[in-house]
Each structure stands twice: as structure tokens, then as C-alpha cells.
N, C-alpha and C positions, 0 to 999 in steps of 0.2 A: 630171400637172399641170405646165404650163410654168413656167420659172423666172420669178418676178416680182421687181422692184425691192423692196428691204427695206421701203420707205416706203408702197408701195401697200397700203391696208388696215391701215396701222399704227395702233395707239393711242399717242399722244403725250401724256405726262403732264406738264402745265405746272407748273413750279415758280417761286413768287414768293419769291425767296431771303430777302428781309427777314423773311418771316413763316414759313418752313418749319421750321428748327430752329437754335436759337443754341447753338453749342459753346463759345464763349469767354465767354458769360454777360455780354454788355454790353447785353442787351435787343433785340439785332438779329440775325436769322438770317444765316448766312454759309456759305461753301463747305465748311467742315468739318462743319457741321451736316448738309449734303446728303450728304456722305460716310458719316456716321454712320448714315443712313437709307436708303441704297442697299439694304441687305437687305429693308426694308420695301417700297421701290419695286418690287423684283424680284418680291415676293410678290403684287403686284397683277396680274402678267401683262402689263404694258405693254411696247411695244417700244422706246420712246425717251423721254428727258426733254428738254423745252424749258425753259431756264432764263432767266428775265427778267433784265435788265441787271445786271451785277456789275462794270462798268467805272468807271474813275475818274470821279468827277462831284460837283458841288456839291449834288446830290440835291434840286434845286427841284422836279423832277418824278420824284424817286425812282428815278434812274437812266437816265431816258429822256432826259436832258440830259447828254450826254457830253463830257467835257474831255480825255480821252485814251483813244482807241479801242484801244490796244495794252497798257493796263495794268489791273490789278485794283484796284478801290478798296480801301483799307486796311479799310474797314467790313466787307468781305466776305472778306478775307484776303490771300494772295499769289498770285504766278504758280506757286509751288511747290504750293500747295493746289489750284490749278486742274489742274496736271499730274497730281496724286494722284488728283483726282476723275475725270480721263479714263482713268487706268489702271484704277481701280477698277470704273468703269462698264463699260469694255470687258471686264474679266475675267468680269463678270457678264452679259455679251451685252446690255448697254442702250446703245442709241445716244444720242449728245449733240448736241443742237441748241441753239444759242445765239441770243440776239437781236442783231440789227444795226439800229441807228437811223441810217439814211443821209440822210434828208431835211433834217435839221438838227442842229446841234450845241449844246453849252452855250455861253453868252456868255462863258465862261471858257476856251474852247478856244484854244489860241495862235493859230490861223488867224484867228479872229474878232478877238482882241486886237490883231493886226497890221492886219486889214482895216479896223477902224473908225478908225485913227489917221489915215488921210488918204485922198484919192481918187487918189493916184498911187503907192502902195506896191505891192509884189509880189504881195500878195493882195487888192488894192483890190476887184477884181471877183468874188471868191471867194463873196460873199454877195449877197443880193438888195437893192440899194440903189436908192433913187428920190428925185428932187427933190420938194420940197413944191409944192403948188399955189400960185398966186400969193397967195392969202389964207393961206398957211401950213398949210392943212389936209393931210391925208395924200393921196397920189396917187391913190387910188381907194377903193371902198367895201368892200374886203374885210375880213372878220371873222376873229377868232380863235375856234377851238373852245372855248377856256377863258375866253371873255368879252371883249367889247369889240373895238376896232379892231386889225387884224393888223399895224399899223405902229407903230414905236417911233423917236422922234426921237433922233438921234445928233448932239450938239453939235460933236464934233471934225470931223465931215465936213459938217455943216450939211445932212444928208440923213436920210431915213427908212430903216429896215431892215424887212424882212418877217419875220414870226414867225407861222406858222399855228397854233401851240400858245402856250406861255407867252412872255412878253416875254424871258425868259432862254434861250429856244430859238430863235435866229435860223436862218433857212432859208438853206441852201447854194444857189449859183447854179449848177445842173447844165447850164445852156447852155454854160458854160465847160468845154472838155475837160480842162483841168488838174484841175479839181475831180473829175470822174468818175474820172480816172486815180488820184488819190490816195485817193479813197474805196474803190475797188476794191483798191488796194494794202492798206489797212487790213483788208478783207475776207480777202485772200489770207493776211495774218499768221496768222489763226485756222484757215484751211485747212492751213497748214503746221504747226499745232499738233495736227492730227488730228481736228478736229471733224467730226461726220457731217452737219451741216447748219445752215441759218440760217432763223430766222423773221424776216422782213423787215417792220419796223414801218412803218406808214403809207407803203407803197412807192409808192402812187400820188401821193404829194405831192411827189415829187423835182423835177418841173418846174413853172414857172408860165409864164403867158402873157406873152411878151416885150412885148406892147403895153399890158400892165397894164389891160386893159379891165375895166370895172365887171361885177360879177355882177348879173343881173337878179333883180328881187323875186320872191318866191314867194307865191302866194295863201294865206290861212290854212288853207283846207281841205287844201292840198297839203303842209302842213308835217308832218314826221315825224322822230322821233329815231332815229338809228343811231349809238350811241356817244355821244350827247349828247341832252338833254331838249327837248321840243318848245317850252318857254318860253325857251329859249336863243335870243337873236338870231341865232345861226349858222343856225338852222333857217329863217330869214325870207328867205333868197336861195338862188338855184340857184348851186352852185359850179362853174360851167362854166370859170373862168379861173385860179382859185388852185390847182387840182390837176387830175390825170387829163389831162394834156396829151398830145398825139399823139407828141411827142418821147420821152415816158416808154417807149413800147413798144420803141424802139431800145435804150434803156438796160437794158430787162429782157433783151434779147438779148446786150448786153455782159456782163451778169452770168452768163447761162447759159453763154456761151463760156468764162468763168473757171471756173464749176463743172465743165465737161466735161473740164478737165484733171485733176480730181480724182474719179475714178470712184467711184460710189455716194454722193456727197454730194447733199444735197436742199435745194431752196429752198421756203419757205413764205411767201407774201406775204399781208400783212393789207391788205385793200381797204376803203376807205370813201369811195364816190363816189355821184354822183346815181343811177347805175344799177349798183350793186355787182356784181350777178349778170352783167350784160354784161361788166364790166371784169374779173371773175374769168375768164370765158371767153377774152377778148381776151388777157389777161396769161399764160395757160397754153397758148396755141395752139401746135400743133405741137410738136416736140422742140427748140424754139430759145429758149423764153422761160422762165417759172417752171415748176418742176415741179408745184407745187400752190399753190392760193390759198384763202383763207377770208374771209368777211365778217361783218358784224353781223347778218345777216338771220335767223338763229335765236337772236340774243341779244335778243330783243324781249320785250314783254309778252304778244303773241299766241303762244299754243302750241296752237290748234285744230288738228285733223287737216287741215282744209281749208287753213289757212295753211301748214303744213309741206309738205303735198302741193304747193300752188301754187308755192311757193318753190322747191322742188327740181325740180319739172317745168319750170319756167321756165329754171333753170340747165341742166338736161340739154338743153333745146332750143337753147340758145346754145353749150353746151360740146361742140364736136364731138369733139376728141381730147385735151381736157386732163383733169386729175384733181382733183376737189374735196377739200376737208377741211372737216368740220362740227364746230361747237363749240356748246354751249348754255350755256356759262359761261366766264369768264375773269377777269382782274384789273381789268376796266374796267366790268363790270356787276353789277347786284344778283345775288346768289347764286340759282341756278336752283331750289333746294329752296323758297325764298321767292317768287320772281319768278313761277314757273308753279304755285304752290299758290294757288288761287282761294279756299279755305275758311278756312284758318288759317295766317297768314303767321309766326306766332311759333314753330312747331315744324314739323319735317319730317314728311311723310306717307311712311313707309318703302316702302309699295307703290307709291306714285306715284313716288318716287325710283328704285326698282328698274326700274320701267317705262321711265322717261326715258332711264336710262342704257343699257338694252338697246336702246331705240329708236334712239338716236343711233348706237350701235355696230353697227346693221344697216343703215344708209344706205350707198348707194354712195359710197365715198371713204375717206379717212383721218379719224381722229377726234382731237381735242384735248380732253382731259379735265383740268379744272383742279383743282389740290389741294384735298382736301376734299370733293369731289363724290362720291368713293367711300365717304364717311362720312354722306352726306346733310346737310352743314353748312348752317345756315340764315344768312341775312343778319344780321350783328351790328348791334344798334341802339345807336348812340353819340350822346352829348350833343355839343353844338356845341364845348364846350371841349376834348373828346377828339380833335376832328378834326385830321389832319395834310394831307389832300390840299387843295391851293389851289383846285382845281376845285370841291369841295364847299363850301369856305369862301366863295367867291365867289357861288355860287348858292343857299346855305342861305336858307330852309328848304325850298323847293319841290324842290330836287334836293340830296341830302345827300352827294353825290360818291362816291368809289371806296373809302373806308375800310373800309365795311361788308363788303365781300367780301375784304379784305386783311388781317384780323385774323389772329393766329398760329394755326398749326395746334394743335389740342389732341391731345396724345399720350397723357396720363394724367389720368383724370377726378378724382383726389384729391390731385394734386400742385399745388404753387403754379404759377400761370400755365399750368396744363395741362401741365406737363412741358416747355414750350417753352424756358424760361430760368430760371435761378436769380438773374438780375438782380432788382433790387428793383422795377423797373417795365420792362415791354417797351415797344417803340416804339408799339405800339397795344395796348388791353387785350384780354386773353382773357376772352370774355363767358360768363356762366353758361348762356346758352341753347345754347351749342356744346359745353360740357363733358360733358353727358350722351352726346354722340356721339363722345367721344374714341376714339382707336384701341384703347387697352386695354379699353374697355368693349365693343368689337365683335370684335377679333381672335380667330378661333377659336370664336366663338359662332355656332352653326347658325341660319341664317335672318336674321342681322343684315345691315344694308345693305352693309357691308364684305365679309362673307363672300359675300354674293350677287354683288357686283361681281367679286370674285376668281373665283368659279365661272363666272360668265357669260363673262369674258374668256378663261378656259381653254378652255371649250367653243367659243367663237367661233374660236379659232385653228385648230380642225379643220374649219371650214367654209369651203371654198373659195368657195362662192357668196356668202357674207357678206364675204369679204375682198376679192374681185376682181370679182364678177358685175355684169352689167347690171341696172338696176333698172326695173320697170314697176309703176305704181300701178293699183289695181283700185277700182272703184266701192264705197262703203261708206256707212254712216249717218253723221250728224254726229260721233258720238262714237268712231268707229272709223277707225283708219289701217291700210290693208292694201296690200301690195305683194309683188311676186315679185322674187327675185334669181336670175339665171341665169348660169352659167358652165360652159364646156365640156360642153354637153349635159344638165346637171343644173340642177334648179329648185327653189327653196325658196319657200314662202309664209310671210310673216311678218305677223301680225295683233296689233294693239295696241288696248286699250280705255282711252280717255283719261278715262272717267267714274268716278264713285264708286258706280255701280250696274252689275249685270250686264248684259251686251250680248249680242246674237246677230249674227253675221256670216253673211250668206247667200252660199253658194258659188257659185251659179249654174252656169256651165260649167266651173268649176274642179274638177279631179278629184284628190282626195287619194291618195297612195300609202301613206304612214305619217306618224304623229305623232313629231316628235322629241323627245327627252328629254335631260337632262343640263344643261339651261340654267337650271334653277332655277324655271320658271314651270310650276306644276302646276294642278290643279283645273279642267282645261279639258275639256269634253264636245264631241265632234264625231261627225258621221255624214256621209253623202254629200251632205246639203243644207245643213248649217250648222254653225258653230262657236260654242259658247257660252263667252264669257269672263267670269271674275269681275271684279269692280271693280279697275280698273288692272292687269288681267291681260294676258299676251301669249302667244302660240302660234307654234310653228313646225312646218311640215308639208313633207315632201317630196312634190312632185307627179308625177303620171304624164306 
């Protein structure tokens, strides 16, 4: 087997640090908490961790509003803690990927505090400023994902500034080469600290249309939510001008040129555009842009085999030489054990959780696995007064925000706050519906969701076809997803039953050589004509 970059086919475990483990008992997770749980992370068989932002921030958007890109927020610890985390992770052969939020800063960042003071200071054009219309209204119709107009009036300058997200997250002006240079200098600071890669937040939002043209309206039947709900006015228009501009591709190449100075480092771009699959392909084209990209296309309500097949085939058609990364859950969407459970959203269906985790890890590409998915954690039901997320507070009650997937990890079933903290109250509550799935209730228990996850990931590491192979989908019934993965002349057939009843998959011209074992999915019957799968079953075969 030829040597592959470490990130190809890697499983990347996403850590939301506020909610992972609280070591200093202030109710909020921290870097020392992550360090304490590195042995657990190692036991999962993952290749890397992606840590959501831990930089200095006013925390209006929980760290995605950065006021100092080169310092640790005291809430999470110190730079010495980060250095210790890096050393411990490397000793355990766990790669470390960190978030970089490049398109916008906090309104408390020194750059913005200077920029807003006047129209002629040294950083006057470091952000996106525009004059009001003659009637005082904003310069165009652009909207914020988090609700309302994407422009905020600044009395000091008598101008509006652009914010694609919260008002407290002003957008940088990437048309200014000085901005790009300083942004990349901040990225290189962490490269010199030895990080193994970057997850690039909202990376297609860096540039805006210089002419500030209005976005066109979108017909009701064309509105769909990807990272936002369909009743959000943001879904009412085509976002042709406030993001995903042609100039952004050149910036991807500037990022890659920097990365290439540090061999082995990877970039993973988060894409949310009008055609995210096309943008993923464009931003990973050749060996001169991002290494990988992912989108919200599998972070949806639809989990039918047809939808998954159509989504991946569309990307494969567009992506000539890039490498995808897939996720079915993260810190921005309802937990997958709830979202994709069409029968009982109050508790996990273990067989379904096992199948979805295996299916995700069998697709061509790398995998992002969000903390708690290995436990089958369901979405936490919170009351309005428990919410912290400004997004949920704005759109309540039709959209409850992102707090339900961000509640703390339950480590111990019978300990206060699930063993996450000894503080009187954690920043978000640990809910009873998750306690039964705590780590200590599943660790070492044969057949538990956690044990099945660990076993599958260990088995997958031995299958070059699943790590690196090409993918080809096969015809199947509505409830079955079937595809082959082929690598260096060897081919595996993977079949998944998405229903709660047994299903038969007709092999047609496919010729089985042997049924693979060791992945944890049993009770499969097969002959030369068909494969019989139990409810939420999966099967793997080597083909002739």
C-alpha cells in the first residue's frame, strides 16, 4: 500500500471545549479537561482531535468571536496548558487540529476598535464599511444568518459595517492585502506552535462583493436550511454577493502556500454556500487550495439512502481531484441520534446509531465525529430560560438554537452533573436523557454503542479500501444504501439497512468472494443472489 497523507481517511473527533470536561470546576470545560480525557480519546481509535475555539473572546458566540487570535481565553486555561495538551496528544499519536475563524473578528478586537474610530486611521478599511442610503437605510439587502439586517450603524464613522453573523462579529475586508497578510500571520503563529491542521470556519465568507449588489429573492419552494432554519429570513434570498466571491479562491491558494511550508499540516474548510457541493469541489481543486472541505449537506433532516447517495454522487461528479470530509453531526445542528431517528426522538436507537456511525465511516473521504456521537447522545431538551445561544433566543420557539447539542459530556451516570464538573451549576445543564448513555455505563460493556464504535474504528483502520478507495453506488431498494470501495485492485461491498425491518439486497451481477467479520455487524445471511440484513444492519464483503 502506497504511503498516504495521515489525514486521508482519518477520523477527526470534534471537541467542543466548553462542554467536554471541566478540570477547574468553574462549570465550563477547559484545556486541562481535554488533557485529562486524552486516554479516553485514544481508546476511541480516532486519528485527530479538532478543538473548537479556545482563544480570547467576549464569548458572544462562544469563542467564534475572537478578540486575540494568539492567546488563550482564561476561561479555558493558559498557553502553558495548550503546550501541555500538544505534547500529551503527540505522545499518544493523536493529531491536533484547531479552529480558525478568519472571516470576522470580535467587535472587541483591537483592529476593530481602531477601525471604527474614524474614516482615515491606519485600519480604516480593514473592515467592510459602507455609507447609508440617502434615506439612512443600510447600503443593501444583505441579511445576517443570526437574524435581521447584516449591517450595523457606527456613529463614530457615520457608516454601516457588515456582519454576516452576530452584530458583535464585524466582517474583515479581505480585499485589503494588509488584512490577508495579518490574518495569515496569525495562522502561522499556531503553525509554529506545532499544530497539525486547521478547521477553517465559514471559509467561503472571507470576501464580499465590492459593488455591494443586492442579493436576489428566493421563491418559497426553493428555500432550504443548511445551518439555519427555513423560517429564518436568511433563507429568503440567494446569497450570491455576501459570500463565496471569485476572489476567495485566490485566498485559498494563499492559505495553501503557507501550509506547504509546514509538511503534514492539513486544512479543512467549512462551506455554506448556495451550491456547497460545487464550492467544496472548487476549494479543494488541485494541490494548491484546501486539502479537504465539508458542508452541511449531511447535517440535514433527510437521511434517506437516496438523499445520501444523491449528495455524495453529486460531489464525486464535481470533485475531480479533491478530498471530501463528511459529518452527520457537529456543534451547530441537532444531535444525529435525535435528528435521524424518525420514531422516538426522546431516546437513542442503539442499532440505528451503530449503523449511522459505520455508514459515515465507510464513505469516501475523512470523517468528523462530534463528541458524544460514540455514545449515541440524543438532543437535550432545554427550556427557554436555560438557553445560552443568542441564535436560539432570537428564533425561539420555532428554532431552539444550538444549545441542545452543546450540553456537557456525561462521564459518570451517578455523579453530579454527569461527572463533568463539581461546580454548583455547569454553563448548560446535564440532562437526564443523556445520563443513561454516560461513558461509564458503556465503557467495556460488550455490545454498547461505545464499544461498537471502538470496535468498528479499530477494524476500519485495517481496510485500505475504506480508508482510501474510490466509491461507486449500486442500485438498491428505498431502504438500502449499497456501494463499493475500491483501492489498489481490491474491492469491498458495503450494504446498510436504514429501516426498522429486515431487508433483502439483490446482488445482481455482483459476485461475493467472502463476508468480512470483525466490524461488529452480525446476523447477516448471504448467498450468490442476495444479502439479508436485519433492521439497521450492515454488511461488508470482499468482491471477486
